[in-house]
C-alpha positions as CSV (number, residue, x, y, z in Angstrom):
1,M,104.4,47.7,18.2
2,A,103.8,50.3,20.8
3,I,106.6,52.2,22.3
4,N,106.2,53.9,25.9
5,S,108.1,56.5,27.4
6,T,108.2,56.9,31.3
7,M,109.7,59.9,33.0
8,L,112.2,58.7,35.5
9,Q,114.1,61.7,36.9
10,T,114.5,65.4,36.7
11,T,117.6,67.3,37.5
12,V,118.0,71.2,37.4
13,V,121.4,72.8,36.6
14,L,122.1,76.3,37.7
15,S,125.1,78.1,36.1
16,Y,126.0,81.3,37.8
17,K,128.7,84.0,37.5
18,D,131.3,83.7,40.3
19,G,133.7,86.6,39.7
20,L,136.6,87.1,37.3
21,D,139.8,85.1,36.7
22,A,143.3,86.4,36.5
23,Q,142.7,87.4,32.8
24,G,139.6,89.1,33.6
25,K,137.2,86.4,32.1
26,E,134.0,85.6,34.0
27,I,134.1,82.4,36.2
28,I,131.0,80.3,35.6
29,K,130.1,77.7,38.2
30,K,127.4,75.0,38.0
31,Q,125.4,73.4,40.7
32,S,122.9,70.5,40.2
33,F,119.8,69.7,42.2
34,S,118.4,66.3,41.7
35,N,115.2,64.6,43.1
36,I,113.1,67.3,41.5
37,K,109.4,66.2,41.2
38,I,109.0,65.0,37.6
39,N,105.7,66.8,37.3
40,A,107.2,70.2,38.4
41,S,106.2,73.0,36.2
42,A,108.9,75.2,34.3
43,Q,107.5,78.2,36.2
44,D,108.0,76.5,39.5
45,I,111.4,75.5,38.7
46,Y,112.2,79.1,37.5
47,D,110.8,80.6,40.6
48,V,112.8,78.4,43.0
49,A,115.9,79.1,40.9
50,R,115.4,82.8,41.3
51,E,115.2,82.2,45.0
52,I,118.4,80.2,45.1
53,E,120.0,83.1,43.1
54,K,119.2,85.5,46.0
55,L,120.6,83.1,48.5
56,L,123.8,82.6,46.6
57,G,124.2,86.3,46.1
58,K,125.3,85.5,42.4
59,T,123.9,86.2,39.1
60,L,122.4,83.3,37.2
61,D,123.8,82.8,33.9
62,E,121.7,79.7,32.7
63,L,119.1,77.4,34.0
64,V,118.6,74.0,32.6
65,R,116.1,71.2,33.2
66,Q,117.3,67.8,32.4
67,D,114.7,65.1,32.1
68,E,115.5,61.5,32.0
69,S,113.0,58.9,30.4
70,G,112.9,55.2,30.1
71,I,111.8,53.9,26.8
72,T,110.1,50.4,26.6
73,N,108.5,48.3,23.9
74,A,105.1,47.4,25.2
């Protein structure tokens, strides 16, 4: 029995530092971008994230690529 996996969707989540709270801890905010081309390379995603970082004027804390796949029994 052959199992097939098909890439359905890619989402990129940017976490960035957005100042300090009242206790002096860093505030981390997240922003998600969906409808990313499923064949986008890691380098392309990274390069775009760095440009978004410049536009936000904030420091990126983390960059996560979330790939969603469908698995079927063929």
